[in-house]
GUZABA-917977 format. One line per 2 residues: number of its first residue (from 1); their letters; for each residue y, x, z of N, C-alpha, C. Coordinates in pm, whole numbers, plus 32768, in hexadecimal, padded with zeros to 4 digits. Atoms other than C-alpha are relative to their C-alpha. Example, Ala and Ser with C-alpha at 12.3 -4.5 7.8 and 13.67 -1.06 7.14 Angstrom:
BEGIN
1	AS	7F89,8059,8000,7E3E,84CE,830C,8078,805A,8000 | 7F89,7FAE,7FFA,7F96,8557,82CA,806D,7FB3,8049;
END
This chain:
BEGIN
1	MK	7FE7,7FFF,8085,BAC8,5A64,5C66,8010,7F8B,7FAC | 7FFE,809B,8040,BA86,5913,5BCC,8072,7FAA,8049;
3	KL	7F81,806A,7FC2,BB7E,586C,5CE1,8074,8031,7FCE | 7FA8,7FE0,8043,BC7E,594F,5C6F,8028,7FC7,7F72;
5	LA	7FEF,801A,807F,BC55,5903,5B1B,8027,7F53,8001 | 7FDD,8096,7FF1,BC51,577F,5B5F,8072,7FF1,802C;
7	VI	7F87,8014,7FC6,BD80,579A,5C21,8075,8020,7F93 | 7FB6,7FD5,805B,BE34,585F,5B04,8009,7FA1,7F8A;
9	AV	8002,8061,8054,BDB8,575B,5A18,8037,7F82,8011 | 7FB8,807C,7FE6,BE40,563F,5ACB,8081,801E,8007;
11	AL	7F99,7FEB,7FF9,BF71,56E6,5AFF,8037,800E,7F7E | 7FC2,7FD2,80A0,BFBE,5749,598C,7FF1,7F66,7FA5;
13	GA	800D,809A,803C,BF46,55C7,5932,807C,7FAB,8034 | 7FB2,8059,7FC0,C02F,5546,5A19,809D,8032,7FD0;
15	TL	7F91,7FC3,8018,C153,562B,599C,8010,7FE3,7F81 | 7FF1,8025,8087,C105,55DE,5824,8025,7F70,8005;
17	GA	7FF8,8085,8007,C105,5468,586A,807E,7FC8,8023 | 7F73,802A,7FC9,C248,5446,5915,8069,8043,7F8D;
19	GC	7F8E,7FC5,8059,C39C,546A,5849,8068,7F99,7FEE | 7F8D,8050,800A,C4C5,53DB,57DD,801C,7FE2,7F60;
21	YK	7FDC,8012,8072,C54E,533A,56A7,808B,7FD3,7FED | 7F73,8025,8018,C6B1,52EA,5616,8000,7F87,7FB3;
23	SQ	7FD3,8085,8053,C73B,518C,55D8,8056,8001,7FBB | 7FA1,8010,8073,C819,5100,54D1,8087,8023,8057;
25	EG	7F97,7FCA,7FC6,C924,5135,55D8,802B,808F,8032 | 7FDF,7F75,7FFD,C906,5299,55F6,7FD4,8034,8085;
27	TY	8033,7FC7,7F82,C866,52AB,5755,7F6B,801F,8015 | 807D,7FD0,8018,C721,5330,57B3,7FB5,7FB5,806E;
29	KA	805E,8074,7FA7,C614,524D,5869,7F87,8044,8007 | 8088,7FD0,7FF8,C4C9,52A3,58F5,7FB7,7FA4,7FC3;
31	GV	8049,803D,804E,C3BB,5245,5813,7FAA,8064,7FBD | 8060,7FB5,8050,C2BF,52AE,5725,805A,8041,7F97;
33	PF	7FA5,7FB2,8076,C364,53B2,5622,7F9D,8015,7F8D | 8049,7FCD,8088,C2F6,53FB,54BC,7FAD,7F6A,7FC0;
35	SK	8042,8072,8043,C29A,5291,5467,806F,7FBA,7FB6 | 7F8F,8057,8061,C348,51BF,5353,8022,7F9B,8050;
37	DT	7FD8,8092,7FD2,C413,50B0,53E0,807D,7FC3,7FBE | 7FA0,8035,8050,C519,5075,52F1,7FF3,7FE8,7F73;
39	IE	8009,8013,8094,C540,4FCA,51B5,808D,7FF7,7FC5 | 7F60,7FFA,8033,C675,4FFB,50CC,7FE9,7F98,7F80;
41	GR	7FDB,805C,8053,C6FD,4EE0,4FEF,8089,8027,7F9D | 7FA7,7FFF,8055,C7F3,4EEF,4ECB,8030,7F8E,7FCF;
43	YE	7FC0,807F,8041,C8E4,4DD5,4E63,8062,8019,7FCA | 7F8D,8013,8056,C9D9,4D94,4D5F,8066,7F94,803D;
45	RP	7FA1,8060,7FB8,CAB6,4CD3,4E52,8056,8051,803E | 7F9B,7FC3,7FAB,CBE4,4D23,4F13,7FC2,8026,80B9;
47	VE	801D,7FD6,7F90,CBB8,4DC6,5074,7FE8,7F8E,806F | 7FE1,8051,7FB4,CC44,4C97,5129,7F90,7FA8,8002;
49	QV	8060,804B,8023,CB51,4BBC,5088,7F88,800C,801E | 8092,7FDF,7FC1,CA06,4C65,50D5,8008,8022,8085;
51	YA	7FD9,7FFA,7F70,CA9F,4CC2,523A,7FC8,7F6C,803F | 8003,809D,7FCE,CAB3,4B26,5275,7F77,7FD6,7FEE;
53	AA	807D,8033,8018,C95D,4AF9,51CE,7F9E,802B,8087 | 8058,7FB6,7FA2,C8B7,4C04,52C3,8029,7FC3,8074;
55	RA	7FED,803C,7F77,C967,4B60,53E5,7FB7,7F76,8005 | 801A,808F,7FF1,C8FE,49F9,5397,7F62,8009,800E;
57	VL	80A5,7FEE,8006,C775,4A7E,5355,7FF8,800B,8099 | 8037,7FDF,7F7C,C773,4B22,54B2,8012,7F89,806C;
59	EF	7FED,8076,7FA7,C80B,49E1,5550,7FA6,7F9A,8001 | 8044,8062,8013,C722,491C,54B6,7F75,8022,8036;
61	NG	80A2,7FC4,7FC8,C5D0,49E5,54FD,7FFC,8016,8097 | 8014,7FFE,7F7E,C624,4A2C,565A,80A6,7FF8,804D;
63	AL	7F78,8007,7FA4,C765,4AB4,572E,8057,8066,7FC2 | 7F9A,7F89,800A,C88D,4B82,56C9,802A,804F,807C;
65	TG	7FD7,7FAA,7F7C,C8C6,4C92,57E0,8082,8043,7FE0 | 7F92,7FC0,8011,C9C5,4D50,5748,803B,7FF4,7F78;
67	DN	7FBA,7FF9,8088,CAD9,4D5F,5631,803F,805A,7FF7 | 7FA1,7FAC,7FF0,CB8A,4E8A,5606,8052,8010,7F60;
69	VT	7FAF,802E,807A,CC88,4E2C,54E9,8031,80A2,7FDF | 7FAD,7F80,803E,CD1C,4FAD,54C2,7F87,805B,7FBE;
71	SR	8075,7FB6,8041,CBB5,503E,546D,7FA9,7FAF,7FA3 | 8067,808A,8051,CB1B,4EF0,53D3,7F79,8020,8019;
73	VL	8095,8013,7FE3,C9F4,4F02,54AB,7FEB,7F93,8059 | 802A,808C,7FC6,C95A,4DB9,551F,7F86,8044,805F;
75	TG	8082,8019,7FBF,C85B,4DB6,5644,7FD5,7F99,8025 | 8039,8082,7FB6,C760,4CB8,56BA,7F65,801C,8019;
77	NV	807D,7FED,7FC8,C62D,4C52,5739,7FBA,7F94,7FC3 | 805F,8065,805B,C50C,4BA4,5660,7F84,800A,803D;
79	NG	808C,7FFD,7FBA,C3C9,4B5F,5710,7FFA,805F,8052 | 800A,7F9D,7FB6,C40E,4C37,580A,8004,8099,7FEA;
81	RK	7FEB,7F5E,8039,C448,4D69,5716,8099,800E,7FF8 | 7F74,7FDE,8010,C59E,4E23,571B,8001,801A,7F71;
83	LW	7FDA,7FDB,80A4,C654,4E3B,55AE,8082,801A,7FEF | 7F7F,7FBD,8026,C773,4EEB,5530,801B,7FD4,7F50;
85	VR	7FD8,8019,8093,C813,4E76,53E4,807E,8058,7FD2 | 7F77,7FB0,8023,C917,4F72,5354,801A,7FDA,7F6B;
87	VD	7FD4,8042,808B,C9D3,4EF9,521F,8071,8066,7FE6 | 7FA1,7F8C,8012,CAA7,500E,5179,8019,7FF3,7F54;
89	EV	7FEB,8005,80C1,CB52,501A,4FE6,7FDF,80A8,7FE9 | 8017,7F7F,803E,CABE,5120,4F14,8047,8037,7F97;
91	EP	7F83,7FFF,8056,CB97,50DF,4DFB,8046,7F76,7FFE | 7FB0,8091,8005,CC8D,4FD8,4D9A,7F88,7F94,7FD3;
93	RI	805A,8080,8025,CBC1,4E78,4D88,7F6C,8031,8018 | 8079,7FF0,7FDE,CA82,4F27,4DFB,7FE0,7FFD,808C;
95	TR	8006,8003,7F69,CA1E,4EFD,4F64,7F63,8015,803B | 8099,7FE1,7FD4,C8F7,4F9C,502F,7FFD,7FC5,8075;
97	VL	801C,8030,7F6A,C84C,4EEF,514D,7F7E,8070,8033 | 806D,7FD1,7FD2,C775,4FAF,5234,7FC0,7FC7,805E;
99	VQ	802D,8048,7F98,C696,4EF4,530F,7F88,8042,8040 | 8058,7FB3,7FAD,C5D9,4F9B,5427,7FD0,7FB0,8071;
101	AR	803E,8055,7FB0,C4DA,4EEA,5506,7F9B,8052,805C | 8054,7FC1,7F96,C42B,4F75,5653,7FCF,7F9F,8061;
103	RS	8057,8057,7F98,C31D,4EC5,573E,8026,803B,8096 | 8004,7FD8,7F87,C317,4EF5,589C,7F9E,8079,8023;
105	GG	8045,7F7F,8004,C2C1,5055,58F8,8035,805C,7FB2 | 7FC5,7FCA,804F,C385,50D2,57E7,7F9A,8009,7F6F;
107	RA	8046,8005,8073,C284,50A5,56D8,8040,7FC9,7F74 | 7FBD,804A,809A,C2F0,505C,5563,7FC4,7F7E,7FEC;
109	DI	804D,8074,802E,C2C9,4F17,54E4,803D,7FD7,7F5C | 7FC9,7FEA,80A0,C311,4F37,5355,7FF3,7F8A,7FD4;
111	DL	800F,8089,8031,C26F,4DDA,530C,807E,7FB5,803C | 7F8B,8044,7FEC,C387,4D2F,53BA,8078,801E,7FD1;
113	AA	7F8A,7FC5,8038,C490,4E0E,5338,800D,7FDA,7F77 | 7FFF,8034,8099,C41F,4DC5,51C5,8002,7F6E,801E;
115	EI	7FE2,80A0,7FF2,C41B,4C41,5230,8095,7FE4,800F | 7F6D,800C,7FCE,C570,4C58,52C5,805F,8022,7F69;
117	NT	7FAF,7FF4,809D,C5F2,4D05,5163,7FDE,7FA6,7FA1 | 7FF7,805B,805E,C563,4C1A,50A2,8036,7F65,8027;
119	QI	7FA6,8077,8015,C5FE,4AEF,5143,808D,8011,8001 | 7F5D,7FCB,8017,C74B,4BA8,5133,8010,7FE4,7F66;
121	AL	7FFE,8004,808F,C70A,4BBE,4FC0,8003,7F79,7FD4 | 8009,8083,8023,C699,4A56,4FAC,8078,7F9F,8015;
123	RL	7F98,8047,7FBB,C7CD,49DE,5079,8081,801D,7F88 | 7F94,7FE5,806B,C8B3,4AA0,4F51,7FFB,7FBA,7F77;
125	R	8008,8027,8081,C82F,49C3,4E4A,804D,7F8E,7FE0;
END
């Protein structure tokens, strides 16, 4: 009986530990779900100017690996972490930036997302 309970506990733990999260591109990736991985910033600047600043920050800190101009999503790698930056217009002259960061294995890295968001804001000064 104890062995059966142990096997069930291990199986339940493995099932709950695995999962998927949704990237800013809209695709699902294997990783740890239900953890905060996205920081939002809003700026009183045109979308094109914020998009250019986000691109420059990703290039400065690591490598730009993708640039989807249609959906305005940038992807990059910084210190072995995967980043997504989505830029969209909320209102005329108000632009929203969503910065999402994940470590290897799909764990959230909210500190890196906050740092990249801060650098985008500083670049817009």
